[in-house]
C-alpha positions in Angstrom: 16.1 36.5 35.1 14.6 39.7 36.6 12.3 40.7 39.4 10.8 43.7 37.5 10.7 45.4 34.2 13.8 47.4 35.0 15.9 45.3 32.6 13.4 45.5 29.8 13.4 48.4 27.3 10.5 48.5 24.8 9.8 44.8 25.2 13.4 43.8 24.6 16.1 42.9 27.1 18.1 46.0 28.2 21.6 44.5 28.2 23.2 47.3 30.1 20.6 47.2 32.9 20.7 43.4 33.0 24.5 43.4 33.4 24.1 45.5 36.6 21.5 43.1 38.0 22.8 42.0 41.4 20.4 39.2 42.4 21.6 35.6 42.5 19.5 32.4 42.0 20.6 29.0 43.1 18.8 26.0 41.5 19.3 22.2 41.5 20.4 20.4 38.4 18.0 17.5 37.8 19.4 16.5 34.4 20.7 13.0 34.3 19.0 12.0 37.6 16.1 9.9 36.3 16.6 6.5 37.8 17.7 5.4 41.3 18.7 1.8 42.2 17.4 0.6 45.5 19.4 -1.8 47.6 17.6 -5.2 47.5 18.4 -6.1 51.1 17.6 -3.0 53.2 15.6 -1.0 50.7 17.8 2.1 50.9 19.1 4.3 48.2 21.1 7.4 47.4 21.2 10.0 44.6 23.3 13.1 43.9 22.1 16.6 44.4 24.0 19.2 42.3 23.4 22.9 42.2 24.0 25.8 39.8 24.1 29.5 40.5 22.6 32.0 38.1 23.2 35.7 38.2 26.0 37.1 40.4 28.1 34.3 41.7 28.4 34.1 45.5 30.9 32.1 47.5 28.2 30.8 50.0 25.3 28.5 49.4 22.5 28.4 51.8 21.8 24.8 52.9 18.9 23.4 50.9 16.1 21.3 52.2 14.9 18.0 50.8 11.5 16.5 51.2 9.8 13.4 49.9 6.4 13.9 48.2 5.7 10.2 47.9 3.9 8.0 50.4 6.0 5.4 52.0 9.4 6.9 51.1 11.5 8.9 53.6 14.3 11.3 52.4 17.1 13.0 54.2 19.7 15.5 52.9 23.3 14.4 53.4 26.6 16.2 52.8 29.9 14.8 51.6 33.3 15.8 53.1 33.9 18.0 50.0 30.8 19.9 50.7 28.6 18.4 47.9 25.1 17.1 48.7 23.3 13.9 48.1 19.8 12.5 49.0 19.5 9.4 51.1 16.2 7.5 51.1 14.4 4.5 52.6 11.4 2.6 51.4 8.9 1.4 54.0 8.0 -1.5 51.7 8.6 -2.7 48.2 5.0 -2.0 47.4 5.4 1.8 47.2 4.9 3.5 43.9 8.0 3.2 41.6 7.8 7.0 40.9 9.4 9.0 43.7 8.5 12.7 43.7 10.5 15.1 45.8 11.1 18.8 46.3 14.2 20.8 47.0 13.7 24.1 48.8 16.3 26.9 48.6 15.4 30.1 50.4 11.7 30.4 49.6 11.9 28.8 46.2 10.7 25.2 45.6 11.9 22.9 42.9 10.1 19.6 42.2 11.5 16.5 40.4 10.7 12.8 40.1 12.8 9.6 39.6 12.1 6.0 39.0 12.9 3.5 41.8 14.4 0.2 40.5 16.1 -3.0 41.6 19.1 -4.6 40.0 18.3 -8.1 38.6 21.6 -9.5 39.6 20.8 -8.8 43.3 17.5 -10.7 43.3 17.0 -14.1 44.8 16.8 -16.1 41.6 17.5 -19.4 40.0 20.4 -19.3 37.5 22.4 -21.5 35.2 25.1 -21.1 32.6 25.1 -21.9 28.9 28.7 -22.4 27.6 29.9 -22.8 24.0 33.1 -22.9 22.1 31.6 -20.4 19.7 30.8 -16.8 20.5 27.2 -16.4 21.5 25.2 -13.2 20.9 22.2 -12.7 23.0 20.1 -11.6 20.0 20.7 -15.0 18.4 19.4 -17.0 21.3 15.7 -18.1 21.0 13.8 -19.7 23.8 10.9 -22.2 23.8 8.9 -21.6 26.9 7.5 -24.8 28.5 5.4 -25.4 31.5 7.0 -25.5 34.9 9.9 -23.1 34.6 12.8 -22.8 35.2 13.8 -26.4 34.8 11.8 -27.2 31.7 13.0 -24.4 29.5 14.7 -25.0 26.1 17.0 -22.5 24.5 18.4 -22.3 20.9 21.2 -20.5 19.4 22.8 -20.4 15.9 26.5 -19.6 15.5 29.0 -19.8 12.7 31.9 -22.2 13.1 35.5 -21.6 12.2 34.8 -23.4 8.9 32.0 -20.9 8.1 29.3 -23.5 8.7 26.1 -22.8 10.5 25.8 -24.5 13.8 22.6 -25.1 15.8 23.0 -25.4 19.6 20.2 -26.5 22.0 20.2 -26.4 25.8 17.6 -28.3 27.8 17.7 -29.4 31.5 21.3 -28.2 31.5 22.3 -30.6 28.7 23.7 -29.4 25.4 23.1 -30.8 21.9 24.3 -29.4 18.6 24.2 -30.0 14.8 26.2 -28.5 12.0 24.4 -27.8 8.8 26.5 -28.0 5.6 25.9 -25.4 2.9 23.2 -23.5 5.0 23.9 -19.8 5.0 20.9 -18.0 6.4 20.1 -18.1 10.1 17.8 -21.0 11.0 14.3 -20.4 12.1 12.8 -23.1 14.4 9.4 -24.4 15.2 8.8 -26.8 18.1 6.4 -29.4 16.7 5.6 -30.8 20.2 5.6 -27.5 22.0 4.1 -27.9 25.5 4.8 -31.6 25.1 7.9 -33.7 25.6 10.0 -31.7 23.1 10.9 -34.8 21.1 10.7 -33.4 17.6 11.5 -30.0 16.0 11.3 -28.4 12.6 14.0 -25.9 11.4 14.2 -24.0 8.1 17.2 -22.4 6.4 18.4 -21.3 3.0 21.2 -22.6 0.8 23.1 -19.9 -1.2 24.0 -19.9 -4.9 27.4 -19.0 -6.3 26.9 -15.3 -5.5 25.9 -15.9 -1.9 22.2 -15.1 -2.5 19.5 -17.5 -1.2 19.0 -20.3 -3.7 16.7 -22.8 -2.0 14.8 -23.2 1.2 15.1 -26.4 3.2 13.1 -27.8 6.1 14.8 -30.1 8.6 12.9 -32.4 11.0 15.1 -33.1 14.1 14.8 -35.3 17.1 15.6 -34.2 20.7 19.3 -34.8 20.1 19.2 -32.7 16.9 19.7 -35.7 14.6 18.1 -35.1 11.2 15.0 -37.3 10.7 13.9 -35.9 7.4 14.8 -33.1 5.0 12.4 -31.4 2.6 13.2 -28.8 0.0 10.6 -26.2 -0.8 9.6 -26.1 -4.5 9.2 -22.3 -4.6 6.6 -21.3 -7.3 6.7 -17.5 -6.6 3.1 -17.4 -5.4 4.2 -15.6 -2.2 5.7 -12.1 -2.6 7.3 -12.3 0.9 10.4 -14.3 1.7 9.4 -17.8 2.5 12.0 -18.2 5.3 10.2 -15.3 7.1 6.8 -17.0 7.3 7.0 -17.3 11.1 6.7 -13.5 11.5 2.9 -13.6 10.8 0.1 -15.8 11.9 1.6 -19.3 12.0 0.5 -22.7 13.2 1.6 -26.3 12.9 -0.9 -28.5 11.0 -1.3 -32.2 10.6 -0.9 -33.6 7.2 -1.6 -37.3 7.4 0.6 -37.7 10.5 3.4 -35.2 9.5 3.5 -31.7 11.1 3.7 -29.0 8.5 3.7 -25.1 8.7 0.4 -23.3 8.2 0.5 -19.5 7.8 -1.4 -16.5 6.4 0.3 -14.4 3.7 -0.4 -12.2 0.8 -0.1 -14.0 -2.5 -1.6 -15.9 -5.5 -3.3 -19.3 -5.6 -0.7 -22.0 -6.1 -0.7 -24.1 -9.2 -1.9 -27.2 -7.4 -5.0 -25.4 -6.3 -6.0 -23.8 -9.5 -9.2 -24.8 -11.3 -8.5 -27.2 -14.2 -10.8 -24.9 -16.2 -8.4 -22.1 -17.3 -11.2 -19.5 -17.7 -12.4 -20.1 -14.1 -9.0 -18.7 -12.8 -9.5 -15.2 -14.1 -9.7 -13.9 -10.4 -6.3 -15.4 -9.4 -5.1 -12.1 -7.9 -2.8 -11.4 -4.9 -4.8 -11.3 -1.7 -4.6 -12.6 1.9 -4.7 -16.4 1.9 -4.2 -19.4 4.2 -1.2 -21.4 3.0 0.4 -24.6 4.1 3.3 -26.8 2.8 2.3 -30.2 1.4 5.0 -32.9 1.6 5.8 -34.7 -1.7 8.5 -37.3 -1.3 11.6 -35.1 -0.6 10.0 -31.7 -1.1 7.4 -29.3 0.0 4.8 -27.9 -2.4 2.9 -24.7 -1.5 -0.9 -25.2 -1.1 -3.7 -22.9 0.0 -6.9 -23.6 1.9 -8.5 -20.4 0.5 -8.8 -21.9 -3.0 -11.9 -22.3 -5.2 -12.7 -25.8 -3.8 -12.5 -24.5 -0.2 -14.6 -21.4 -1.1 -17.2 -23.6 -2.7 -17.4 -25.8 0.4 -17.9 -22.8 2.7 -20.6 -21.3 0.5 -22.5 -24.6 0.5 -22.2 -25.0 4.3 -22.3 -21.4 5.6 -23.4 -18.8 3.1 -22.7 -17.0 -0.2 -20.0 -14.5 1.1 -17.4 -16.1 3.4 -13.9 -14.7 4.2 -11.1 -16.4 6.2 -10.0 -13.6 8.5 -7.3 -15.3 10.7 -5.6 -18.4 12.0 -6.4 -18.7 15.6 -3.5 -19.4 18.0 -3.3 -23.0 19.0 -3.9 -24.5 22.4 -1.7 -27.1 24.0 -3.7 -30.0 22.7 -4.1 -28.3 19.2 -0.3 -28.1 18.9 0.1 -31.8 19.8 -2.5 -33.0 17.4 -1.9 -30.4 14.6 -5.5 -29.0 14.8 -6.0 -25.8 12.8 -8.7 -23.3 13.6 -9.6 -20.6 11.1 -11.8 -17.5 12.0 -14.4 -17.0 9.2 -16.8 -14.2 8.5 -20.0 -14.5 6.5 -21.8 -11.4 5.4 -21.3 -7.9 4.0 -20.2 -4.9 6.1 -20.9 -4.9 9.8 -24.0 -7.2 9.6 -22.6 -10.7 9.5 -21.8 -13.8 11.5 -18.5 -15.3 12.6 -17.6 -19.0 12.4 -14.6 -21.2 13.4 -13.5 -23.9 11.0 -11.5 -26.7 12.7 -9.4 -28.8 10.4 -7.7 -31.9 11.9 -6.0 -33.3 8.8 -5.0 -31.1 5.8 -4.6 -34.0 3.4 -8.3 -34.9 3.5 -9.7 -31.6 4.9 -13.2 -32.1 3.5 -13.6 -35.3 5.7 -11.8 -33.7 8.7 -13.4 -30.3 9.1 -15.9 -29.0 11.7 -17.6 -25.6 11.6 -18.8 -23.8 14.7 -20.9 -20.7 14.7 -19.9 -17.8 17.1 -22.6 -15.9 18.8 -21.1 -12.3 19.0 -24.4 -10.6 18.5 -23.9 -7.5 16.3 -20.2 -7.3 17.3 -18.0 -8.2 14.3 -14.3 -8.4 13.9 -13.9 -7.5 10.2 -12.3 -4.1 10.7 -8.7 -4.2 12.0 -9.0 -7.7 13.6 -6.0 -9.4 15.1 -5.3 -12.5 17.1 -2.9 -13.3 20.0 -2.5 -16.1 22.5 -1.1 -16.6 25.9 -0.7 -19.3 28.6 -3.1 -19.0 31.5 -1.9 -19.9 34.9 -4.8 -22.2 35.9 -5.6 -24.1 32.8 -2.0 -23.9 31.4 -3.5 -23.5 28.0 -3.6 -20.8 25.3 -6.5 -18.4 25.2 -7.1 -16.8 21.7 -7.9 -13.1 22.0 -9.3 -11.2 19.1 -9.8 -7.5 18.5 -12.5 -5.7 16.5 -12.1 -1.9 16.0 -15.3 -0.1 15.3 -14.4 3.5 15.7 -11.6 5.7 17.0 -13.2 5.5 20.5 -14.8 2.0 20.7 -13.6 -1.5 20.2 -14.3 -5.1 21.2 -12.2 -7.9 22.7 -13.5 -11.3 21.9 -12.0 -14.2 23.9 -12.4 -17.9 23.6 -12.1 -19.6 27.0 -13.3 -22.7 28.9 -16.4 -20.6 29.8 -17.2 -20.1 26.1 -17.1 -16.9 24.1 -16.7 -13.6 26.1 -17.0 -10.1 24.6 -15.5 -7.0 26.3 -16.6 -3.7 25.1 -13.8 -1.2 25.2 -14.1 2.6 25.1 -12.1 5.8 25.7 -13.8 9.0 26.9 -13.4 11.1 23.8 -11.1 12.3 21.1 -8.2 13.1 20.7 -7.5 9.9 22.7 -7.9 6.9 20.3 -8.0 3.2 20.8 -4.9 1.3 19.7 -4.0 -2.4 20.0 -5.2 -4.9 22.6 -2.4 -6.2 24.8 -4.3 -9.1 26.5 -7.6 -10.2 28.0 -7.5 -12.2 31.2 -10.2 -14.6 32.2 -11.5 -15.5 35.7 -14.8 -17.4 35.6 -17.3 -15.0 34.1 -15.0 -12.0 34.7 -12.6 -10.7 32.0 -10.2 -7.8 32.1 -8.6 -6.4 29.0 -5.4 -4.4 28.8 -5.1 -2.2 25.7 -3.2 0.8 24.4 -4.6 4.1 23.3 -2.9 7.1 21.6 -2.2 8.6 25.0 -2.3 5.9 27.7 -2.6 2.2 28.4 -5.9 1.1 29.9 -7.4 -1.8 31.7 -11.2 -2.3 31.4 -13.6 -5.0 32.4 -14.3 -6.8 35.6 -12.3 -8.8 38.1 -13.5 -10.5 41.3 -16.9 -8.9 40.8 -15.5 -5.3 40.7 -15.7 -3.1 37.7 -12.3 -2.0 36.5 -11.5 1.1 34.4 -8.0 2.3 35.0 -5.5 4.2 32.9 -1.7 4.3 33.2 1.3 5.5 31.2 3.7 3.5 29.1 6.7 5.3 27.8 6.4 6.3 24.1 8.4 8.4 21.7 7.6 10.4 18.5 11.1 11.4 17.6 10.3 10.4 14.0 7.4 12.3 12.5 4.3 10.1 12.0 5.7 7.3 14.2 4.7 6.5 17.8 7.2 4.1 19.3 5.8 2.1 22.2 7.6 -0.5 24.3 6.6 -4.2 24.1 4.0 -5.2 26.7 3.7 -8.8 27.7 1.0 -10.4 29.9 1.9 -11.9 33.3 0.3 -13.4 36.4 1.7 -12.2 39.7 1.7 -13.8 43.2 -0.2 -16.7 44.7 -3.5 -14.9 43.8 -2.3 -14.8 40.1 -3.2 -11.1 39.7 -3.2 -10.0 36.1 -0.6 -7.6 34.8 1.7 -6.6 32.0 5.5 -6.5 31.8 6.8 -3.5 29.8 10.4 -3.6 28.5 11.8 -0.1 28.2 15.4 -1.2 27.6 15.3 -0.9 23.8 14.7 2.9 23.5 14.0 4.7 26.8 16.0 3.3 29.7 17.6 0.1 30.9 14.5 -0.9 32.9 11.7 -3.5 32.8 8.5 -2.5 34.6 5.7 -4.6 35.9 2.2 -3.1 36.0 -0.3 -5.1 38.1 -3.9 -4.8 39.3 -4.3 -3.6 42.9 -7.9 -3.0 44.0 -9.5 -1.2 41.1 -6.4 0.4 39.7 -3.2 -0.5 37.8 0.0 0.3 39.6 3.8 -0.2 39.2 5.8 -0.6 42.4 9.5 -0.1 43.3 9.8 -3.9 43.9 8.5 -4.7 40.4 10.7 -2.3 38.5 14.0 -3.9 37.4 17.3 -2.2 36.2 19.1 -4.2 33.5 22.9 -4.1 33.4 24.4 -3.3 30.0 25.3 -7.0 29.4 21.8 -8.3 30.0 18.5 -8.6 28.0 15.0 -9.3 29.0 13.3 -12.3 27.4 9.7 -13.3 27.2 8.3 -14.4 30.6 7.1 -17.9 31.1 4.8 -19.8 33.5 6.2 -21.6 36.6 5.0 -24.9 38.0 2.8 -22.9 40.5 1.0 -21.0 37.7 2.8 -17.7 38.5 4.8 -15.9 35.8 8.6 -16.2 35.8 10.8 -13.5 34.4 13.7 -14.5 32.2 16.9 -12.5 31.8 20.0 -13.4 29.7 23.4 -11.9 30.6 26.5 -12.2 28.4 29.6 -13.3 30.3 33.2 -13.8 28.9 32.7 -17.5 27.9 29.1 -18.2 28.5 25.5 -16.8 28.8 23.9 -16.7 32.2 20.2 -17.3 32.5 18.3 -15.7 35.4 14.8 -16.8 36.3 12.8 -14.7 38.8 9.3 -15.8 40.0 6.8 -13.1 40.4 
């Protein structure tokens, strides 16, 4: 730290000269001051200001000056009785930017820093209720089934181990608790709500029974009523056609199909053609290799048998009705009515390379699919979804229905978002200016009449592109990421939300897993995406953020779970 070259000798530090250096520098210590909690009542806050002297130590410190660099936030320097300093601030409104920039001036030197303004979730005006249990409940073990009209119509599940080492399933709905103990089931249960978005009267859970060594021996499916009484139990006859663990099927594309009145799992996985779907002609099965297929479980008395739709018979049907080269790309997410009826929709592609046509195959009964299939051609022009396609779904505020959203990646700087809505097929063309910024995954496309707005990630930012209320939107904003492991870019989970009476589109970013104990809401304001102090939430150490739901008014509702000594507290906060 020198003012001239007097302390440098031939390009190296002259230790003797530097030791005689008499100047002193005082600088603020910003380390550890990254987040400030704002009082939810009066919008005031405080944060510490610490200083460090460099060079010759002096007994006096000239009083620093503090100034806010952010609009709508006032700052004032305060001093404690012991002589230490702190900053005291006031927000003019909760709509100010959640990033507060300020400067500290000492003598003529200026030091700039920024902090994130947050609110504590336990100080918000929320609706809360308790879940109590004799067993210890871990937040990570509690699943939720989001229903329409939160918070009252929410169902929560948890699995615990009893004192007798038995697996216990607990359900809370409308404040009422039901439970069921499964004998000889060792692995954690995975549940599917067969009447999701309906009256919640029937559920399907799967778990594994162990052998003598404790390893999974068999997979069982349990059909339960609303009180968790077992209606039917089916054991899966595992043929080894799927390389992945069958109890993990819900991690990929999954739907609930109708098999002659019984709801059964339908999913996409990498594997062989099951025995029941092989061609009776042995020599015609020479191409039975592992590849992506659409599977479902067919009920046979007291067991399930693995079947596939992407079998020779199905392929022959598609060739006869569509064209010579047809591939099943994905299972589309189900709408409310689809879930109730068990209607399955498959995304198909006919053609070679980028010149082809997309179709949707709708199957209403898997048992007699040839008599219950409808094929619809999609008019996407020259836009195809063959490369790096993926599907996602979400509940819209107005229609209270799922909107499938597909992505097609064409190059590192261009992509397409194809959305199926009440207005028909809509295609958003997404771009980034130039390399090195590259397009990543689509977060969500929102629909408003003929307008659509797509949130998506890139290698450097998150972006929103499209149109909303007749205005062209092209806005970029930052989502925290980390590359502490070479070759891996860790991003936080972004979930779509609708905010306020106008149901403005936005995304909720949970940073609590890696970066900080905060959950941040990014919303559309004018033609840009912003995050405000009022929509940035600090999570206590005993709380976790869960997926947001939709309230009765169509607005999103945030859900937080907080562990307490003998219960779990659920916090719902309407946006």
